[in-house]
N, C-alpha and C positions, 0 to 999 in steps of 0.2 A: 504494500500500500504506500503510495507516494508521500502520505502525511508522515510516515514514520521512518523514512529513509534518512537517517542522520549519521554523520561521520563522527567517530570518537577519536580523539587525538592522543592516544597512548599515555605516556608518563605524565604529560601536562594534565590530562583528564583525571588521572588517579590522584594527583596532588590536589586538584580542585574538589574532588569528591569529599574530602575531609572538611571543606569550608562551608558546606551547605548546612543550614540550620533547619531542623524539623520542628513543626508545631507540636504542642502537647495535646494532640487529639487523635482519635481513631477514625479513619475514613471507612465508611461502610457502604455496601451496595444500596441499602435502603436510603441512606442519606444522599446518594448520588443519582438516584432514579428520578426520571420525569423532569418537568420544568413547570414554571408558574403558569404557562398558557393553558395547561390542562384544567385549571380552576376558573377560567374566565366565565363559563356558562353553568355555574352551579345552580341547582333547582331546589325548590321547597318553599313552603309558605312563610317560613321564618327567614326573612331576608337578612337579618343580622346573624342568626345562628348558622346559616349555611356557609358563612365565611370561615368557620372553625376548621374545616378539612384542609383548607389552604394554610391556615395558621399552623396546624400540626406539622405539615410538610415543611413550612418555613423554619420552624423551630429546629428540625433535624439539620437543616442547612446551616443555621446559625451556630448550633452546637459543635459541628465539626469544622466550622470556619470557612465553608464554601459558599456562603451567601455574601457576596462582595459588592452588592448594590447598597446604596445609601450609606457609604462611608462618609464620615464627616471630617473636615479639616479642623485642626486645632492651631495651625499657624497659616500664614498666607500661602496661597497656592502657587508657589514658585517651582523651580526645578528640584529643590529639596523641600519636602513638606512633611509635616506630622499630622496624624489623624487618629481616628478611632472607628472601629467597625460596629455593626449592630450588636455584636456580642460583647462589646466593651473592651475589645483587644486594642491596645494602643500600638502605634507603629510610626516609624520615621523612615523615609526613603527617597530615592530618586523618582521624580514624579513624571510619568508619561500618561497621566490621566486628565490633566486640566486643559481647558480650551483658552489658553492665553498665547496664541500663536506667535505674536511679535514680542511677547514678554513686556507688555506695556502696563500691566496691572499694578506694578509697583514703581513705575517710572516717576522720578522726582517731580517733573513738571505736571504730570497727570494728577498726582496726589496733591500738589499745591493748588491746582485748579479746583479739585474736588473740595478741599478744605475751605477755599475762598467762597465757593458756592454755598456751603453749609453755613458759613459765618454770615453770608448775605441773606439766605433764604430759609435757613433751618433745614429740617430733614423730610418735610412732608409737602406733597403737591396740594393736598387739602381739597381735592375735587376732581371731577371728571373734566376732560377737555372742553365739554360743552358748558360746564358750570364753573368757570373761572379757575380751572385747575392747571392750565398751561402756564409755564414760565417763559421768560424771554429766551432762556437757553434752549427750551424745547422747540420753539418756533425757529430759532436760528439754526439749530442742528438739522432740522427737517429740510430747510432751504439749502444748507451746505452739502448735505448728503446727496440731494437731487442734482445739484450743480456738478459735484465731483463725478457722479456717475453718468453725466450727460443728459439729464432730464430737466424739465422745467419746473416740476412741482413734486412735493413730497409731504408725508405726514408720518408722525411717530406714534407707535403703540407702546404699551407698557412692557411687553416682552416680544421676542421674535415669534413665539408660538401664537400669540394673539394676532400678530400681523398676518401670518400665514393662514390661520383659520378665518380671520376677520375679512380679509380681502375677497375670499371666495364666497363666504356666507353673505357678504355685503353686496356683491355685484351679481351673483348668479341666482336665478329664480327657478322655481320648480319646473317650469316649462323649458328651461335651457338645458344644454348638454355640456358635459365635462369629458374631455379625452385626456387621460392621465397616465403617465409612466407608472408602472406597477410598483416601483420602489421609492416613490416620493415620501417625504417626511410625514410623520403622524399628524402634525398640525394641518397639513394640506389635505390629508385624507379625511380628517374630522370635519374640515370645512366643506369638503365635497359631500360627505354624508348628510351634513346639515342642510345643504343648499338644494339638492335634487336627487331623485332616484335615477336620473338619466346619466349614469356614470359608465364610461367605456375605458377599460384599462388596455394599454398597449404594452408590448414586450419592451423590457428595459433597454433604453437607448436606440430602439429600432424605429427610425423615422418612417420607414415604409409601412410598418404596422400601424403607426399613428395615422398616416395618410389614408390607409384603408378604412380605418374607423371613421375618420372625418367624412370621406367620400360617401360612405354608406348612410351617414346621418344626413348629408346634404341631398342625396338622392331622394330620401324619404321626406325630408323637411327642408326645402331650399331656404326658408326664412329663419331657420333656427339660430338662436344665439349659441355660439360654441366657444368655450375656453379650453385651451390646451395647457396642461400643467407639467412643468419639468423643473430641474434644478441645474445650477451651474456646476456644482461638484457634489456628488453623492457621498455621504459620510461613511457608509458601510463598506463600499468597494473602491472609493477614491477614483471614480470615473466620471466622465462628462459627456453630454450629448453633442452632436454636431448642430450647433445653434443656427448657423447660417442656413443649413438645409431645412431645419425644422421651421425657421421663420419664413422661408420661401414657401413652404407648404401651407403654413397658416395664413399667409397673405393671399395666396392664390385661392384659398377656400374660405376667405373672410372670417377668420377666427382671431380671437384675442390670445396672446401668448403670455403666460405667467411664468416667470423664472425666479426660483428661490436661490439667492446668491450668498446664503449665510456662511458657507464654508470657504468659498473662494475669494470673497471680497477682502481687500486689504493685504492679503498674503500672497496672491498669485498675480503675475504680470509685472512688468517693470515699474508701472505707475501704481499698481495695487488695485486695479479695477477688475481683477479676476478674469473669468472666461469672456466677459464682454470685451475686454481688451485683447486677450490672447486670440480670440476668434474675430476681432475687428468688426464687431457688430455696430454699425453706424446708424441704421434705420431704427428709430425708437417708436415709430408711429403706431404699432399695434402691440407694444410690449408694456407689461406691468412688472415691476421688480419688487420682490419682498426680500427681507433679510433680517439678521439679528445682530445686535451689538455685543453679544456675549462671547464672540470669538476674538476679533481683532480690536474692536472698540473698548474692550475690557469693562463693559457695563451692561446692565440689564435693560434692554429696550429693543423694539422692533421698528422697522421702517418700510414704507411703501412709496415707490417713486414711479411717475409716468409723465408723459408730455401733456396730458389733458387736465386742465384745472377742473373741469366738470367732474371727472372721475374722483379726484381727491375730495372735492366738496360733497359729492354724493356719499362717499365712504364716511365722512365726518357726521353725516346725519343717519345713514341707514346701516351702519355697522355697530351692533351692540357691543362687540369686543373693544370698541373705541369709545363710543358715546356713553356707555353705562358702566364704565370702570374708571378708577382713578387714573389721572394722567401720569406720565413718566415723572418721577420725582426730580426736582431741579438738579440735585447732585449727579444723577445718572446722565442727564443731558449735558451738563457742564463737563463731566468726565469724557463723554463722547466727543465734544468739541475739541478737547485737548488731545485725545488720541487721534482723531481725524487730522488734526494739524500735523502730527508726527507722520501719519500714514502718507501724507502728501509731500513730505519733505525729503531731503537727501538722507536724513537719518532713517526714514522709513524705507528707502531703497536699500540702504546698507543692512537694515534688519531683515528685509526680505531675502537678500543675498545670503546672509548668514543662516537664516532658517532653511533655505533650500540646500545649502551645504550640509546641514545636519540631516535633512531628509535623505539626501543621496547617500550619505555615509551610513545611515541606519539601514537603508535598503540593501546596499552593497554588502555590509557585514552579515545581514540576515541571509542573503543569497550565498555568501561564502560558506556559511555554516549549514546549508541545505534546507533552509526554511523557505516557505512559499509566501509571497506577498501579492496582493491584488492591486490593480489600478495603476494610475499615473502618479509621478512624484507630486506630493502635496503635503500639507502639515499632518494629514491623516495617513498612517501606514497600517493597512489591514494585514495583520500577521495571522495566517491561517494555522490553527492547531488541528482542527478536524473533529476529533472525538470530544464530546461535551464533558465527560468525566475527567479526561486528561486535562482539558482546559481549566476546569474548576480547581482541581488539585494543584496544578502548576501555578495558577494565579495566587493561591494561598501560600505556596512555597516561595514564590517571588516576593510576596509581601513580607513574609517572615525574614527574608534575606535582603530587605532594603530596596525593593523595586515595586512601584505602584503602577498597576495597569488596569484598564477597564475590560472585563470579560463581556463578550457579546455572544449570544447563542440563540437558538430557535425560540420564539418565532421572529425575532428581529432579523435573523439570517437563516438560510435553509439548513435543515438538519444535516449533520455531518460536516458543516463548514464553520464550526465554532471558532472564534478568533479573539484576538486582542486588538482593540482599536487604539493603536499607539498614537498619541497626540504630541507632536513635536513642537518645541518652542525655540525661539532664537537664542535664549540663554543656556540651552543645553550645551554641554561640552562634549568633545570627542571622547574624552575619558569616561564620562558618564554613559555614553552610548556603548562603548566597548565593554565596560563593566556589566552592563545589562545583558549584552549578548552572551558573555561568558557564563553568567548566572542562569540565563534562559536555557542554555544547553544542558546544564546540570539539573535544573528543576523539571524540565520536560522529561528528561530521562528518568528521574526519580518518580514522577507522576505516572509514567507508563508502567514502571515496575510495580507501583502500588496497585494500579488497576489490574495488571496481569496476575497479581497474587490473590485476587478475589475470585471465588467460585462464580461461574456464570450464574447469574441470579435474576429472578424476575420480581419486580415490586409492583404492587397494585397502586395505581395512580389515578384516583377519581374515576374508577370503573374501567380503566384501560390497563392492559398488561404490557409493560415496557421492559425490554431486556437491557441489562447493563452489560455492555460488550466486554468480552475478554480479549485483550489485544495480543 
């Protein structure tokens, strides 16, 4: 099996075997069986009580340390970070889990701008955008984001998730149609499900598949409103669509094109405009952009940009995710202004260059050691482990040995492609990356040994029998 073909390096490997620290837990087949998605559709008249079966499963994961979601930071999320997991286990390590791609979250000028905004405004927006909740920083950042991305108009949401959900729910009606890449982010999916039942999914990055869906809709309903939904950079596979081709299709067939640029904005392209820049997208006439400040802008907010003032003003009235929730807090908008200033500067270019050097170094070192990565070079490096049990145990071992990673498994990715979504930062050093690779080789090897030592077992998981594989 290609997932498990790894080379072992003789005496050097034997020396490192003594350096791995093991957690004081017992990994069991029962604790490794199934995943949380099995409990999504529990039934029974006791709505509160039927959550217990999930909780029982969760406790087994927490007990053996393989539930690594909802870790909490106890220090700032830099390249070296301390935290605590849901079981109360404290840790400190090299951080490949945080989304601060350009390492601007602790930049002196950014922090200075945030402190100044708090001193001037306090910490509360004190209202929705419609009810006197916008600050001057929020208005300014919306304008500057739109201008930087080559659009005439923009508006800010409190989070990126709300922006993705809100723009679809706000513009699309039950009689309209959505043609959607099947791997788009949850916020976009939830917006689609809210807006209409007329949702047509096309194969990931397959523009011909999208065109077939649109043509079928146009043949049936020539006057239908159609929105096509895609992303600039997909976060699970680190891949991108051919936006030129897709836009050509949408213009020929009179569709609106929505592009989520949350992960490529600010960190890709010489100027930081992501795939819009890399693919030289000049025509903005049928394009709506959404994104999040949580990656490069180092703050919690979302944005929507387009060339039509009518669209922005319509969203401000008809999007509940904007009108009926508190506005972005002043300190978040002020932080975004400071980070955007750096993104646009020579320092921003230098940080993007250093980030890409780290990305390429990580990918090359992983390849040299026989590991599989997906996609194109970006701040996201999808490191494929394959088997879910190995992935969970290895993540725990890495944490015990000073390396923090985000485990990703089904249903977020297909079964058998469990992975770590390594998130690179400008401030990572080559030494930190090399140390991670060395420890990864040891921890994955040990995780496979632990799984292999277990008898092939079946565990009941919400009415389904799931095998824990013996490798």
